[in-house]
ZAMARGU-4260 file (C-alpha; in steps of 0.2 Angstrom, whole numbers, plus 5000, padded with zeros to 4 digits):
<rodrens>
0) 5000/5000/5000 | 5007/5017/4995 | 5008/5031/5009 | 5009/5049/5006 | 5022/5059/5015
5) 5015/5065/5032 | 5010/5083/5034 | 5015/5093/5049 | 5001/5102/5058 | 5003/5119/5065
10) 5005/5120/5084 | 4989/5124/5094 | 4986/5135/5109 | 4986/5121/5122 | 5006/5120/5121
15) 5005/5101/5118 | 5014/5094/5102 | 5003/5091/5087 | 5005/5073/5079 | 5006/5069/5061
20) 4991/5067/5050 | 4996/5052/5040 | 4981/5042/5035 | 4963/5043/5039 | 4957/5031/5052
25) 4974/5026/5057 | 4979/5036/5072 | 4996/5033/5080 | 4989/5034/5098 | 4972/5031/5106
30) 4959/5044/5101 | 4958/5051/5119 | 4977/5056/5118 | 4976/5064/5101 | 4960/5072/5100
35) 4960/5091/5097 | 4979/5091/5098 | 4984/5093/5080 | 4979/5100/5063 | 4981/5091/5047
40) 4987/5106/5036 | 5003/5113/5036 | 5006/5132/5033 | 5019/5144/5028 | 5027/5151/5045
45) 5038/5167/5046 | 5037/5172/5028 | 5044/5189/5032 | 5061/5182/5037 | 5060/5172/5020
50) 5056/5188/5011 | 5071/5197/5021 | 5083/5184/5016 | 5079/5184/4997 | 5080/5204/4998
55) 5097/5202/5007 | 5103/5191/4992 | 5097/5204/4980 | 5107/5217/4988 | 5122/5205/4988
60) 5120/5202/4970 | 5119/5220/4966 | 5134/5225/4976 | 5144/5212/4966 | 5138/5217/4949
65) 5142/5236/4954 | 5159/5229/4960 | 5163/5218/4945 | 5159/5232/4933 | 5171/5243/4941
70) 5185/5231/4944 | 5183/5225/4925 | 5189/5242/4920 | 5204/5240/4929 | 5209/5221/4925
75) 5227/5216/4926 | 5234/5212/4908 | 5232/5193/4906 | 5247/5193/4895 | 5266/5192/4900
80) 5280/5200/4890 | 5295/5190/4889 | 5314/5198/4889 | 5315/5196/4870 | 5298/5205/4868
85) 5287/5190/4865 | 5269/5191/4872 | 5262/5175/4879 | 5246/5171/4888 | 5247/5167/4906
90) 5240/5150/4910 | 5237/5151/4929 | 5227/5134/4928 | 5240/5123/4923 | 5239/5107/4936
95) 5253/5095/4937 | 5249/5076/4935 | 5255/5072/4952 | 5245/5086/4960 | 5229/5079/4953
100) 5234/5061/4959 | 5236/5069/4976 | 5219/5078/4976 | 5210/5062/4970 | 5218/5051/4982
105) 5216/5062/4997 | 5198/5064/4994 | 5197/5045/4992 | 5207/5042/5008 | 5197/5055/5018
110) 5180/5048/5013 | 5185/5030/5018 | 5192/5036/5035 | 5175/5046/5037 | 5165/5031/5034
115) 5176/5019/5042 | 5174/5030/5058 | 5155/5030/5055 | 5155/5011/5055 | 5166/5010/5071
120) 5153/5021/5080 | 5140/5008/5076 | 5150/4994/5083 | 5160/5001/5097 | 5148/5014/5104
125) 5150/5012/5122 | 5169/5012/5121 | 5169/5027/5110 | 5158/5037/5121 | 5170/5034/5137
130) 5186/5035/5127 | 5182/5051/5118 | 5175/5058/5135 | 5192/5055/5143 | 5202/5061/5129
135) 5192/5077/5129 | 5196/5080/5147 | 5215/5076/5146 | 5216/5087/5130 | 5208/5102/5140
140) 5220/5098/5154 | 5235/5097/5142 | 5230/5113/5133 | 5230/5122/5150 | 5247/5116/5155
145) 5254/5122/5138 | 5246/5139/5138 | 5253/5141/5157 | 5270/5136/5151 | 5269/5149/5137
150) 5264/5164/5148 | 5245/5163/5146 | 5240/5161/5164 | 5222/5166/5164 | 5216/5156/5149
155) 5228/5142/5154 | 5221/5142/5172 | 5204/5141/5166 | 5207/5126/5154 | 5216/5118/5167
160) 5202/5121/5182 | 5188/5116/5169 | 5197/5099/5164 | 5201/5094/5182 | 5183/5099/5187
165) 5175/5088/5173 | 5187/5074/5178 | 5181/5075/5197 | 5163/5074/5191 | 5166/5058/5180
170) 5153/5048/5190 | 5140/5061/5186 | 5144/5060/5167 | 5146/5041/5167 | 5128/5039/5174
175) 5122/5047/5159 | 5133/5038/5146 | 5122/5022/5143 | 5107/5033/5137 | 5119/5042/5125
180) 5126/5025/5119 | 5107/5020/5116 | 5104/5035/5106 | 5119/5033/5095 | 5116/5016/5092
185) 5098/5020/5087 | 5103/5034/5076 | 5116/5025/5067 | 5104/5011/5063 | 5091/5023/5057
190) 5104/5031/5046 | 5108/5013/5038 | 5090/5012/5034 | 5087/5029/5027 | 5104/5033/5018
195) 5096/5047/5010 | 5101/5057/5026 | 5119/5055/5021 | 5115/5062/5004 | 5107/5077/5012
200) 5123/5080/5021 | 5134/5078/5006 | 5122/5091/4997 | 5124/5104/5011 | 5143/5101/5011
205) 5144/5104/4992 | 5132/5119/4993 | 5142/5127/5007 | 5159/5124/4997 | 5151/5132/4981
210) 5144/5147/4992 | 5162/5150/5001 | 5170/5150/4984 | 5158/5163/4978 | 5159/5173/4994
215) 5178/5173/4994 | 5179/5179/4975 | 5166/5192/4980 | 5176/5198/4994 | 5192/5201/4984
220) 5183/5211/4972 | 5174/5221/4983 | 5189/5224/4994 | 5199/5230/4979 | 5186/5242/4972
225) 5180/5250/4988 | 5199/5252/4994 | 5203/5261/4977 | 5188/5272/4978 | 5190/5278/4996
230) 5191/5297/4998 | 5209/5300/5001 | 5217/5317/5004 | 5235/5324/5009 | 5236/5330/5027
235) 5250/5337/5037 | 5256/5327/5052 | 5263/5333/5069 | 5281/5330/5062 | 5278/5342/5047
240) 5278/5328/5034 | 5262/5326/5024 | 5253/5310/5025 | 5239/5302/5013 | 5223/5299/5024
245) 5209/5289/5017 | 5191/5287/5023 | 5189/5269/5023 | 5170/5270/5030 | 5163/5264/5014
250) 5176/5249/5014 | 5172/5245/5032 | 5153/5245/5029 | 5155/5234/5014 | 5166/5222/5023
255) 5153/5221/5038 | 5138/5218/5025 | 5149/5205/5017 | 5152/5195/5032 | 5134/5197/5037
260) 5129/5189/5021 | 5142/5175/5023 | 5135/5171/5042 | 5117/5172/5037 | 5118/5161/5020
265) 5129/5148/5029 | 5118/5147/5044 | 5103/5144/5032 | 5112/5130/5022 | 5117/5122/5038
270) 5100/5123/5046 | 5090/5117/5030 | 5101/5101/5032 | 5097/5099/5050 | 5079/5102/5048
275) 5078/5089/5034 | 5087/5075/5043 | 5077/5079/5059 | 5062/5076/5049 | 5068/5060/5043
280) 5071/5055/5061 | 5054/5061/5067 | 5046/5050/5053 | 5055/5035/5060 | 5050/5040/5078
285) 5032/5042/5075 | 5028/5030/5061 | 5040/5016/5061 | 5030/5002/5070 | 5013/5011/5070
290) 4997/5005/5061 | 4999/5018/5048 | 5017/5013/5044 | 5032/5024/5038 | 5031/5033/5021
295) 5041/5027/5006 | 5051/5044/5004 | 5053/5053/5020 | 5069/5062/5015 | 5061/5070/5000
300) 5046/5075/5010 | 5057/5082/5024 | 5068/5091/5012 | 5051/5099/5003 | 5045/5106/5020
305) 5062/5112/5024 | 5063/5123/5009 | 5045/5128/5009 | 5034/5129/5024 | 5048/5129/5036
310) 5060/5140/5027 | 5054/5156/5034 | 5058/5149/5052 | 5075/5143/5046 | 5079/5161/5040
315) 5072/5168/5056 | 5083/5158/5068 | 5098/5159/5057 | 5096/5178/5057 | 5099/5179/5075
320) 5115/5169/5075 | 5121/5179/5060 | 5118/5195/5069 | 5129/5189/5084 | 5143/5183/5073
325) 5143/5200/5063 | 5144/5209/5080 | 5159/5198/5085 | 5167/5203/5068 | 5165/5220/5071
330) 5172/5219/5089 | 5187/5209/5084 | 5190/5222/5070 | 5190/5236/5083 | 5202/5226/5094
335) 5215/5224/5081 | 5213/5241/5073 | 5212/5251/5090 | 5228/5260/5096 | 5220/5261/5114
340) 5224/5247/5125 | 5209/5250/5135 | 5197/5250/5121 | 5206/5233/5114 | 5203/5225/5130
345) 5185/5230/5132 | 5182/5224/5113 | 5191/5208/5117 | 5180/5205/5133 | 5164/5209/5124
350) 5169/5197/5109 | 5172/5183/5122 | 5155/5186/5130 | 5147/5185/5113 | 5157/5170/5108
355) 5149/5161/5124 | 5131/5168/5119 | 5133/5162/5101 | 5138/5145/5107 | 5122/5144/5119
360) 5112/5151/5104 | 5118/5137/5093 | 5113/5123/5105 | 5096/5132/5108 | 5093/5134/5089
365) 5097/5116/5086 | 5083/5110/5097 | 5072/5124/5091 | 5074/5118/5073 | 5070/5101/5078
370) 5053/5107/5084 | 5052/5116/5068 | 5055/5100/5058 | 5044/5088/5068 | 5029/5099/5072
375) 5029/5112/5059 | 5029/5126/5071 | 5033/5144/5068 | 5051/5148/5076 | 5045/5159/5091
380) 5034/5145/5097 | 5048/5132/5094 | 5059/5143/5104 | 5047/5144/5118 | 5044/5126/5119
385) 5063/5123/5117 | 5065/5134/5132 | 5052/5124/5142 | 5061/5108/5137 | 5078/5115/5142
390) 5071/5121/5159 | 5064/5103/5162 | 5078/5092/5154 | 5092/5106/5153 | 5106/5095/5162
395) 5102/5079/5153 | 5101/5088/5136 | 5117/5097/5138 | 5127/5081/5145 | 5120/5070/5132
400) 5124/5083/5119 | 5142/5085/5126 | 5144/5066/5127 | 5139/5064/5108 | 5149/5079/5103
405) 5165/5071/5111 | 5163/5056/5100 | 5160/5066/5085 | 5174/5078/5088 | 5185/5064/5092
410) 5181/5057/5074 | 5185/5074/5066 | 5201/5075/5075 | 5206/5057/5070 | 5201/5058/5052
415) 5210/5076/5051 | 5226/5069/5058 | 5227/5053/5048 | 5223/5062/5032 | 5236/5074/5036
420) 5248/5060/5039 | 5243/5053/5022 | 5248/5070/5013 | 5265/5070/5022 | 5269/5052/5017
425) 5264/5055/4998 | 5275/5071/4998 | 5290/5061/5006 | 5288/5045/4996 | 5281/5050/4979
430) 5291/5067/4978 | 5280/5075/4965 | 5286/5087/4952 | 5279/5103/4962 | 5290/5097/4976
435) 5306/5106/4977 | 5319/5103/4991 | 5322/5122/4993 | 5304/5124/4997 | 5301/5108/5007
440) 5296/5116/5023 | 5282/5127/5015 | 5276/5113/5003 | 5274/5101/5017 | 5266/5113/5029
445) 5253/5118/5015 | 5249/5100/5010 | 5247/5094/5029 | 5235/5109/5033 | 5225/5106/5017
450) 5223/5088/5021 | 5218/5091/5039 | 5205/5103/5032 | 5199/5090/5020 | 5198/5076/5033
455) 5188/5087/5045 | 5176/5092/5031 | 5173/5075/5025 | 5170/5069/5043 | 5157/5082/5045
460) 5145/5073/5033 | 5141/5058/5045 | 5144/5070/5060 | 5129/5081/5055 | 5118/5066/5052
465) 5121/5059/5069 | 5120/5075/5078 | 5103/5080/5071 | 5097/5062/5073 | 5102/5062/5092
470) 5094/5079/5094 | 5078/5074/5086 | 5076/5058/5096 | 5080/5066/5112 | 5067/5081/5109
475) 5054/5067/5103 | 5057/5057/5119 | 5055/5072/5130 | 5040/5079/5121 | 5030/5062/5117
480) 5036/5047/5125 | 5019/5038/5123 | 5022/5036/5104 | 5038/5026/5107 | 5030/5015/5120
485) 5016/5012/5108 | 5026/5009/5092 | 5044/5002/5098 | 5041/4995/5115 | 5057/4986/5116
490) 5067/5002/5112 | 5056/5012/5125 | 5060/4999/5139 | 5079/4999/5134 | 5080/5018/5136
495) 5069/5018/5151 | 5081/5007/5160 | 5095/5020/5159 | 5084/5035/5158 | 5069/5034/5169
500) 5063/5052/5164 | 5056/5045/5148 | 5041/5040/5158 | 5036/5058/5160 | 5036/5071/5147
505) 5040/5089/5149 | 5023/5094/5153 | 5022/5082/5168 | 5011/5068/5160 | 5016/5050/5162
510) 5016/5036/5149 | 5000/5026/5151 | 5007/5008/5150 | 4995/4994/5144
</rodrens>
């Protein structure tokens, strides 16, 4: 029997999460638990934010058209004149054969390492949760010791103190590890069943790479143009010598705007991926094992909702993070450009505070967008319900998020380091044509750094899927444990053994057992 993709209902005034309207006369829960708690038709939420986002893209496009026209009138001559007067075209895109081999083999190696670690998570989950936690603690302590030895006593002391404090609280963290293990095992099994989630993560990765490339090109052109058209004048100095003083206000404003565009677009792409993957895991949670059954193409249906009805909410939440990031950029610029030591110090403190706020907002948004994905809520209500969830399950949410984050972070670090080792061995063993003994340190450094970045980027694909899946499963458990009890009783009892809070949702309602 073919199934239509589930539609997400708008939330209602009762504050209870709406369920999915999937098939008539096939409710997931008994009628008395669902009656009056959902609507079947999804609607477009936060449309104003989507309109503002597209207007912002229009402004970015107009700025680039203006700058490119100005820049094209002053292009560097693409020809080189040799000593004998011969004019030849400069070919900046000639790529040596050995470099092509290095690039292709590096992609293959980092891909294999990333998915090898993904398989390791499936098979050695408990070991990785404990091992990555201890590694993160000792790395923090080690960073603190190194900073103190280098003279940075404040930050070194903070790292050392936080690492030791977490180590002393190991029993508290250890008591929550079995729950994190179960979540990871469940999520990786769902990912195997719905490999489309990995395809979504890859699509998001390629979109980020393409956008970053376009933005860097735009930044270079705009910087060149607005630096050249700055209002410059000759001004006598105190020592009697004349100096060229330029009014760079236009340049500063353009740089701030370009960074804002970069931050907002990157957040939107990232959160579209998160909302899409969360929707797939929501389908698994609510439909797998139910009378209605899971739809045949949950990934496509979830992606459609992310770029249509939920797109405005994604733009809204992403805008808040982008504003914080832009403000941090402004403060960091003031700190680096200021000659006043006090102002530089205050800017540094403000930037540090904003960095902490940004981290908290990132966690908050991740849970809020999960509500958007599962229930089709507008962002404000999703944020309000997320706040209630964090107040009720805050410690559990943060500890679980950190334990899973340790596993994923350790994977990124391991894949990055092994990829860097491969690049180093390739240079030493193959000794490609672009490798010169005189430039050995520089070439090795560049290759190792690029390999590390490539490994970390490749590992971000399974990391994003797992992180979104764990967050979605945790939110669904906190909001509606009754569904898991009805559709997957074995999984429910396994989780309840290590996480008894599952028997009571965030509104204080207990699961009704048969």
